[in-house]
N, C-alpha and C positions, 0 to 999 in steps of 0.2 A: 664487230669488234671496234672498228674505227670510231663509231659513234660513241661507244662506251668510254673509249680513251678520251675522245673529245669532251664527253660529259664530265669525266674526272677533271681534265684540265680546265674546262669551263667553271666547274664547281670551285676549284681552288682559286681561279681567277676572280670569281664572284665574291669569294671571301676577302681577297686582297681589296677588290672594288668597295665592297661593303665597309670594311675596317676604315679605309681612307675616307669614304663618304661620311661615315658616322663620326670619326675623329674631327673632321673639318666642321661638321655641324655643331658638335658638342664643345670641342675645345677651341676651335678657331672662329666660331660664330660666323661662318661663311654661309651665304645664301646657297639654297639648294642647286641653283643652276651652275655656278662655277664649281661648286663642291662636286656635283655630278660629272663635269668635265675632267677635273683633275683625277678623281677616283677612277673614272672609266679609262682614262689613259694609263694609269698605273696598272689596272687590271689587264689592259690590252697588251702592255709591254710583257707582262708576266705570261699571258695567254700565248703570245706570238712565240716567245722563247720555247715554251714547252711544246707547242705545235710542231716547230721545225725539228726538235730533237726526238719526238715520241710519237706524234699522231699522223702527220702528212708528209708526203714526199713532195718537194717543190716541182712546178711545171715550168718555172721561169728563172731568169736571172735574178739575183738578189735585189738590185735596185728596182726592177719592175714589180717583183714580189711585194716589196715594201710599200711602193706607191699604191698598188691595189689594196693592200691591207689597210692602208691609211684611208682610202676611199670607202672601203667597207666599214671602217671605224666610224667615219663621219656619218654614214647612214645609220649605224647602230646607236651613235650618240643622239642623232636627231629623233630616233624612235624612242630612246630613253627619255629625253626631255619631254616629248609629247605625252608619254605615259605618266611622267612625274607631274606634269602640269594638270593633266585630267584628274589624276588620283588625288593630288594635294589641293589644288585650287577649286575643283568642281565637285569632287566627291567628299573631300575632307578627311582623306586617310593620312596618318602619320607619315612623315617624310621617309623614315627608314623603312617602314612597311611598304611604302610606294616604291622605293628603290628596289626592294626584293621582288615585287610584282614586275617591274620593268626588266630586272635581270632574267626572270623566267621567260618572259615574252621575247626578249631580244636574243636569247640563246638560240632560237630557231633561225632568226635572221642570220646571226654570225656563222653558224654551222653551214647553212646552205650556201651562203656567199663565198665563204672560204673553200667549201668542197668543190663548187663548180668553177670558180674564177681564179683561185690561187693555187690550190693543191689538187692531188689526185689520189 
């Protein structure tokens, strides 16, 4: 049940992430690297808010929890950038499609890291 809740939360976070990413590329003419950073952080904020009220119960004090989430987010962002780079620069996949691919792959990183290191 917890993974299904996280899947829903992650799905809504992915939508936030993808909308911001696409808007920055389309209307802001922002390169995919900073666009991915801004979009990922927006999705992260939405995800964390929903996780603490609906999916997980915290193991730690709020400040430690936020620092751990930030560290996990940096890992997820690095994975995202790597996947985008490979998909866009080496395979030639469209930026938005590449972002969707990265979101699917990074979902498993985010869930497992949060499950084992932040929440229970």
